[in-house]
N, C-alpha and C positions, 0 to 999 in steps of 0.2 A: 505388711509388705507383700505377703503372699497374695492377699486380695488385690492389691494394686497391680502386681504382675499378672494376675489372672484376668483383670479387667483389660489391661493393655493387650494381652494376647488375644482376648476375645474381640477387641476393637479392630486389631490388625486383621483377624480372620474375616470379620464382617466386611471391612473395606476391600480386602482381596476378593471376596466373593462378589461384591458389587462390581469391581473392575472386570472380573471374568465374565459376569453377566453382560456388561456393556459390550465387551469384545464379541461375545457370541451373538448378541443381537445384531451387531454390525455385519458379522459374517453371514448370519441368516438372511440379511437383507441384500447380500451380494456386494457389500461395500468393504473395501480393504483400507487399512490405516497403518501407516508406518512413519518412523522418524529417521532423518538422514543428516549427515554433515556434508556441506558443499565446500567447506574450507577448513582451515586449521584453527581458527578462533572459536572459542566455546559458543559464541552467539551466531556463528555462521552455520545455522541448522535450518531445516524445514520439515514440516509435517505434511505427508501426502495422504490424500483421500481419493480413492478411485474404485471403479467397478471393473471387474474382469470383462474384457471385450468378448463378444461372440457374434454370431450371425444375427441373433435376435436384437443385438444392440448396434448393429451397423459397423462393426469393426472398431478401429482406433477412434478414441474420443478427443474432442478439442480440450484445451486446458485453460484454467484460470489460475493465475499466480497472484496471491494476496500479499500486500505489504501493509503491515499494521501501523496504526498511529501511536501517539503517546509522547508528543512534543520532542521526538528524536531521543527521548530520555528514558522511556519505559515501554514495556511491552503491553499490548492489549490483546485479549484472546479472540480468536476467530474460529474456534472449533465448531461452534454451532452452525454458523453460516457456511463453513467449509463443507460440512456434511450435507447441508441443504443443497448446495451447488453440485456436489458429487451425485446426489440422488436425482438431480435434474439432468445428468448425463455428461458431466465434466470430470476430468481428472484435475484435482484441485491441490495447490501447493501453498501452504501458509508459511511464508518465509520470515525468519528472524534475521536481523542484521546488527552490525556493530552500532552501539548507541553513541550519543554525542560525547560522553565521558570516556568511551573506549578509543575513539578516533575522530578527528575532525573531518568535515566535508572536504573532498567528495567520497570518503570511504563508504558512505551509505549507498550512493549511486553505484559505486564499484561492486559492492556486495550484491545489489540487485542484478547487475549484469552477470556476475559470476554465478548466481543462483539460476538465472535463465540458461546459461551455458551448461550447467550441471544437469538441469532438467532435460534439455535437448539431448545431451549425451546419454541419458538414462531413460529416454522416452519409452523404449520397448518394455522396460520393467513395469510401466504403469499403463500399458496399452494406450499410449498417448500419441496423437498426431502432432509432431513437433512444429509443423507448419501452420498450426491453428492455435495460437496462444494469445491470451488477453491478460493485461495487468489490471488489478483492482487495488487501489490504494486509498487509505483513510487518513485524513488530516495530514500529519507530517509524512506518513506513508504515501499520501496522495502527491505530495511534493516530490518524493523520490520517484514515484511512478511517472509523473509528467516530465521529470528530468530525464528519465530513460526514453520517453517518447520523443524528446527533442535533442537527444544526444547523438551527434553524427547522423546516421541514417536510421532513425528510430522505426520508420515504416517497414524496414526490412528485418527488424528484430521482433516486433510484435504486431498483431493485427489490430490492436486498439488498446486504449487505456480508459478505464473508468476511475474517476477520482471523486471521493466524497469529502467535501469541505477541504480541498487541497490548499496547503499553505504555499501557493505558487510564488509568492513574493515575500520571503522572510524579512526583507528590509522594510516593507510596508508593515509587517507584523511587529517589527521592532519599533517603528514610529507609533503605531497604534498603542503599543504597550507603554510608551512614554507619555501618552496623553494624560491630562489631569483627571479625566473621567474613566481611565482604563480600569477594566475589571481584573479580578485576581487571575482569571484564565488568560487574559491578554498579557498581563505582566509575566506570567509563567512562560508563555510562548516566547515573549521577547527575550527573557533570560536564557532560555534554552537555545534559541537561534544564535545568541551571542556565544554560548558555549560551543555550539556546532562550528561556528566560524573561528573560534579561538581568538577573537579580537573584537574590539568595539568599533561600530561603523560610523560614529559621529563625525561628520565632515568638518566640524570646527575643532576637532581634537588634533593637535599638532604633535602628539606624543608618538612613540614607536608603534602604538596600536593602529595608527592611521596610515601605515606604510602601504606601498602599492600592492604588496602581496595580500594585505587585508582587504583592500578595495576589490582586488581580483576575485577573492574568495566570495565576498558578498555578491558581486556581480554574477558569479557562476551559480550561486544558490537561487537567484531570481530566474525562474524558468523561461520567461519570455525573452531573455537576453540570448538564448540559444535557438529561438524559433527560426525555422528555415522552410516553412511551408510544406510543399509536397513530399519532402524527404521525411517529415515527421509523422508519427503514427496518429490516426484519428483519435479524438478524445471526447469523452462524455463527462462533463464536469457538473457536479451538483452541490448546492448549498441550501440552507434554509434562509428565510427572509431575515431572521434575527440571529444568524450564525455569528459566533464571535470571530470566525474567520470569514469576513464578508465576501459576497459574490464578486466584488471588484477584483479580487485576486485572479479569478477566472476570466472575467470580462476583458481585463488587460491582456491576458495571454491570448484570448480569442482574437482581439484586435491586432495583436502583433502577428499572428499567423495569417489572418485573412487579408488585412489591409497592407501590411508591409511585405509579406512574403507570399501572397497569392495562393494560400491554401484553398482548396475548394470550399464552397460555402457550407457544405455539410461536414467538413473536416473536423471542426470543433463545435460541439453542442453544449451550451450552458443552460442549466435549468435551476430555478429556485422553487422551493416548496414552502408552504406556510409553517410558521412556528419557529422554534429555536434549536431544533435537533442538530447534532454535530457528528460528523464522521459516520461510523457504522450505524449509529442510531437513526440515520436517514432511511436506512433500509426497512425500518419498522413503520415508516409513514405510509399511509394508504397508497397503493399502486407503485411505489418506488422500486421495490424489489423486482416486480414484474417488468417494469420499464428497463431496469438495468439488465435483466436476463434477456429481454427482447433485443436490446442494443448489442449485447455480446453475441447472441445467436445470429444476428444479421452479418456479423463479421467472421464467424467461425464455422458456419454450416453451408 
């Protein structure tokens, strides 16, 4: 027993030493990291990564606010990319939000809006220019990000939205997940979109789940239904050619913005890359991270 306790104490000491080393390395590089609550729910938190501004850095920094993916059901880590973006000159905020089993839609959009308000209110703490903010969302987080871009006057809230494999049409995802050849990932997305809505969207279903409130929720989850053109934030939407969230999710949103609502031709940019990468993995594809940072720089510098 004494040996066991001795090993446990030694392991804890080693882990603590490693954590201290990581922190010192960040501080030596001039990067600060901290965690904060922007609401009362345990998941309404964010991690901040930023560099102390100075004359050599040009004063206040623009910001990138990251919304993670995970089928609205789980978290996915963004610490690595957050640090890379911070080292590129941005104040970065990796935001957690209530998941689909915590609260139904639109709680997730509400959390993103609340996090943005909190970040602006505390901009001085992070040497952030609150008037230069871009959202970056991955997969389900991409849907939340584009929903923020199109909610009321999104263009006055953020300077742009980058979305990686965004599930811009959860109803399409539900249909794809019901197809006979649906993959396990498509079925998982279907099931979690249903949990997000708290009802079944089958139009042939005459049960209570097909009531008007259910239809309204599914309609609100489909981002193009709120497209309003010039009032919406510019968007850069990326998918892979064999993405299990196909590029049609973004092409339909682009068409709604540009054809029906007269957004400028460069207001929504949709790109596909080779392969089957999804969400944050797209940033590992050749040239994608540079294009994303270039697009963000054009709107924040």
